[in-house]
N, C-alpha and C positions, 0 to 999 in steps of 0.2 A: 283901288277897288274897281272891279268890273260891275257896271250897273246897266241893266237894260229894262225897258218897260214893255208895254203892250205891243208895240209895233216893231220891237227889236232894237230900237234906239234908246235914248235916254227916256226914262219914265216922265210922264207929263208934268208931274209936280216938280221934279228936279230940273226939267228943261225950262220952267218958268212960263208955261202956257197959261193963258187966261182962263181956260175952261178947267174947273176943278176936276181932279182925278178921283173917281169914286173908289179906286183901289189904293189910294195913298196910304190909308191906315194899314193895309195888308203889307205893303212895301216897307213901311216904317217898322212893323214887327220883325220882318226879316232882317233889316239893317241893324236893329237894336240887338237881335240875337247874335249876329256875327260880331258886332262891336263889343258885346259882353263876353265873348269867348265861348258861347254855347256850341258853335260849329264854325268851321273855317269859311264856309260859303253856303249859299242857298240858291237853288234853281226851282222856281215854282211856276205853275201854270194853272189857270182857271178856265174851265170850259163851260159854255152855256149856250143853249139854243142852237146847237149844231156846229159849234166851232170854238176856237180859243179866243176868249175875250180879253184875257190879260196874261202876260208872262213877265217874269222879273228874275234877274240874275244879279247876285251881289256877292262880293267877297272873293275868296280864294279857293281854287281847286285843291291846292297843296300848300302846306306850310313848311315842310321839310322834305328833302335837304335844302330846297330853295322855294321861295314863294312863287306860285303860279296863279294867274288870274282865273276866276271862275268863268265858265262859258255855257251857252245854251246847249252845246253838243257834248258837254262832259258826260262820260259814261260812269254810272255808279254801280257798285255792288248792291243789288236789290234785296239781298238777304231773304227774309221770310215773305216778301212780296212774291217770291217764286212759288210759294205754296198755292195760293188761289189762282194767280194769273196763268200759270203754266201747268202745274201738276194736277190740280183739281179740274181744270178745263180738259186736260187729256183724259182723266177718268170719266168725265161727263160725256165726252165724245164716244167712249167705249160703251157707256150706258145707252146713249142715243142709238148706237148701232146694234143694240141687244146682245152685245158680247159680255155684258156685265150687269148685275142687278145691285141696286143700292143696299138691299137687305140681305145680300148674299154673304155668308160667312167668308172672311178673308182666307181661311184655311182651305176652302175648296179650290182656290187658285194657287196658294202658297202652302202646301201641306205642312211644312216645317213650322209655320206660324201657330199651329195648334198647341205647341209646347207650352208648359206652365199655365194651363187652364185658359187658353185664349180661343178655344174652338167656337165660342158663341159671339165673338167680336165681328161685326159686320163692316162693310165698306162705308155705310152711312155714319157709323160711330167713329171711324177714323176721320172722315171728312169734317165732322162737327166737333172733334176733340172730346167726345164723350166715351172713348174706348176704355178708359181706366189705365192706359199705359203711362209709364213715367215720362217726365218731360224730355229726357234725352238719353243717349247712350253714354255710359260712363267713360270719361277721358282720363281717369286717374292713373291708368297704366299706359305705356307707349305703344298701343296697338296701331297698326297701319293697314290700309287696303280696303277695297270695297267688299271683298269676300268676308273679311273679319267683321265689318260693319253689318253685313247681312246676317251673319251667324248670331251676332249679339242682338240684333233687332228681332230675329225669330225666337230667340231664347228669353227675351225680355219678360219680366214678371209683372202683371197688372198690380197697381197700387190700390185700386178701388174696383168694385164690380162694374161690368159694362153698363153704361147708361146711367150710372149713379150720379156723377157730377162732371162738370167741365174742368178739364185739366189740359192746358195747352201743351202739346207734345210734338217735338220734332220726329219722334219715333213713328207717330201716325203717318207722317208724310214721307218719311224714308220708305215705309212699307208700301204706301200708295205708289211711289215711283217704281218699286219693284213689281207691283201689280201691272202697271202700264207696260213695263218691259216684258213681262211674262206673256201677256195677252197679245201684244203687238209684234213680238219677236224682234224688236228694235232696241238699241240702247236709248235711254231716256232722252239724251240730247238730240239724237237723230229723229226720234218721234216728234219732239217739240219743234224742231226746225222745219220738218216737212208738213206738219199738221196744224201748227199754230203760227210760228213766226213768218213763214213764207206766204201763207194765205193772207195774213194781215199786212204784209209789206214792211215788217219790222226788220229792216236790213241792218240796223245799228244795234241789234240785240243778240245775245247768245251766251253760251257757257264757254269757259276757258278761252277768253279772247287772246288772239295772237299778239306777239311782241310789238308788231307794227302799230298796234292800237294803244300801247302803254301811255304815250303822252296825253291821250284824251281821257284816261281813266283816273278817277279820283282815288288816291291812295287811302287806305284805312289806318292800320296801326302796325306797330312792330310785332313780329311774331316771337315765338319762344327762343329763337336764335338771334334776335336783335335785327332782323331784316324787315324793312318796310314792305307791307303787303300792297302790291299794286298790280291789278290784273289777275291776282290770285285770290280766290274766295276767302272772305274773312271768317266765316263760320268754321270752327275747328273740326267738327265732324265731317262736314262736306269736304274740307281740305284734305283730311286723312283718306277720304273716299276717292280722291282724285279730281275733285272740283265739280262734280255733277252729282246731285242728289235730289230727291223729291222735295226736300224742305228748304233748300238754298242752292245758290250757284249761278243764277241769272245775272248778267250785266246788261244794263239798258240805259237809255237817256230820256230826257223830257220829250223829245220829238216822238220817239217810238211809244212811250207810255201814253202820250196824248192820242196817238193812233189807236191804241188798244182801248182806252176809255171811251173815245168817241164812237168807235165801231160797236162796242158793247151797248152803249146808250142807243145808238141807231137801231140795233137789232131789237132791243126791248120796246122801242117806240114804233116798230113796224116800218122803219125807213130802210131804203137800200143799204146793205151792210155786208162787209166781207167777214164779219165775225163767224168763226167756224163752229157754230152751234145753232140749233133751231131756237126760235123765240120761246117756245114753251119749255124747252129744256133749260134755257138760260133763266127764265122766270123761276123755275123750280130751284135752280142753283143759288139764286140770290134772295130767297125767302127763308124764313125760319124753319129749320129742319132738325132741331135738337129734340131729345125725347120729350114726350108730353109732360107738362107740369113743371118743366125746368125753366128757370128765369134767366139763365145765361143764353142769349139768343145767338145762334150761329146758322149761317147758310151752309152750303156744301163747299167748304173752303173759305168762304167770306165771313168776316166778322159783322154782326148786326148790332148787338147790344150786350157788351160785356165790359169788364174794367179796362179792356184794350181799346174801347170805342171813342176815345177822346178826339180823334180826327173828325168826328161828326160836327163838333162845335155845338153851339146852342140852338141853331136854327134849321139845319138840314133835317129832312123828314124821317119818321120812323121806318120808312121803306128804303132808306139809304143804307149803304153797306161799304165796306172797304177793308183795308189791311195795312199793317205797318211792317217795317223791316228794322232789325236791330241796329244796322249801320246808320240809320237816320232817314230812311225813306218812308213815304206813305202815299196812299191813293184812297180817296173817298169819293163815292159816286152816289148821286141823288137823282134817281129816275123821275120822280114827280116834278122836279124843277128843271130837268134836263141839264144837269150841272155835274161838274166834277172838280176836285182840287187835288193837284199833284204837288208834293213837297219832296224835294230831293236834297239831302245833305250827306256828308260823310262825317257825322258828329263824333265818331270814334277816333278821328285823326287829330294829332299823331300818337297820343298815348292813352287812349281809352275814352276820352271825351266826356261830354255832359249830356244830361237828359234834354230831349226836345219835345217831351210830352205836352208841356204847357204851350209851347210854340205852335204845335200842330192844332191844338184846340183853339187857340186865339186866332190863328190865320183862318181856320174854317169858319169861325164865328164872324169875322170881319168880311170874309169873302161872301158869305151868305147875305150879310147886311148890305154889301155893295150891290148884290143882285136883287135886292128888294125882298128878301126872305127873312123878315125881321120879327116873326112871331114864334115864340118857343113852341115846340111840338111834342106830343107824347111819344113814348117809345113803343114799337110794335110788340105785341105779345102773342099773336096767333101763330100756329104751326101749320104749314102746308106740307102735305105728304105726297110723294110721287108714287 
């Protein structure tokens, strides 16, 4: 088993140091999860007060065809973490540049989107998952290609009226990715590279990683042809679209995600930061933006308080926010305490995997306790409008 602690070597508890390790309970949760078969390995990082205060690596990057040790530089399929970290940020950059309005109907940018009664759905409703669109594009027939995905997204039929209720939908972010492409005149991966990854110095992140990076990538699971997915996006819709989509496709690692989270916190705190968004725009993005009176709280891309919010744990504040990825990734950020928790696993490896929902919640709770944030806090209910 690969095991690393806060300084990159053995964690203090395992090394037998006299000083008690405040994060020992966090590490124990990760070890127990791996040993119980919940995931092959775990890479986690805890940031606080302007830097990484703890990191831990345990288990295996791959189990088949051969076992490979986990490492800090393992690159993971980030799955739906792509939504807020890349696509929503790209949308908010366009809003900041006055090239897009949050309450603008999507059909003014993508006229074909008006089909099936969708003319009143706005950018804000897509970002908060209150559009009424179905969860995904049907995969029951063997369609292929981005053009067909676009056609199906444009023809999708709302399941509920716009603004009626929270329904998490990949179609929302597939559409937002198309909005970014239409307004920027660039392929989504090119826009993200030039306007997000490069400014942040995230040199170990991107879409469709080259074959030379395959040994560093955590595999996910066997595809429908019996081939192990490694460096190929796990999400079947994104895969059929060629590997790049608004809802999934980013590959990254703990190093780069720490850069992202720290830069975001620095911007919100008014410290020097490379985060490619103004402080006021970012504050808007990370505050409740769902329709008035709704109790499922969503920022513009970010989760705040819904049934997906277990990575908050028991102690992070009602102003905290984050997101998860189906493959086993999560990021939760708490501006009031200047903290974040990153948990990266490939829980679907090798054959579909196990839930890590409870693990995320438990690690966040113990991380907050180790940081001295041990009083339960109420959940935010206010709505901030831009």
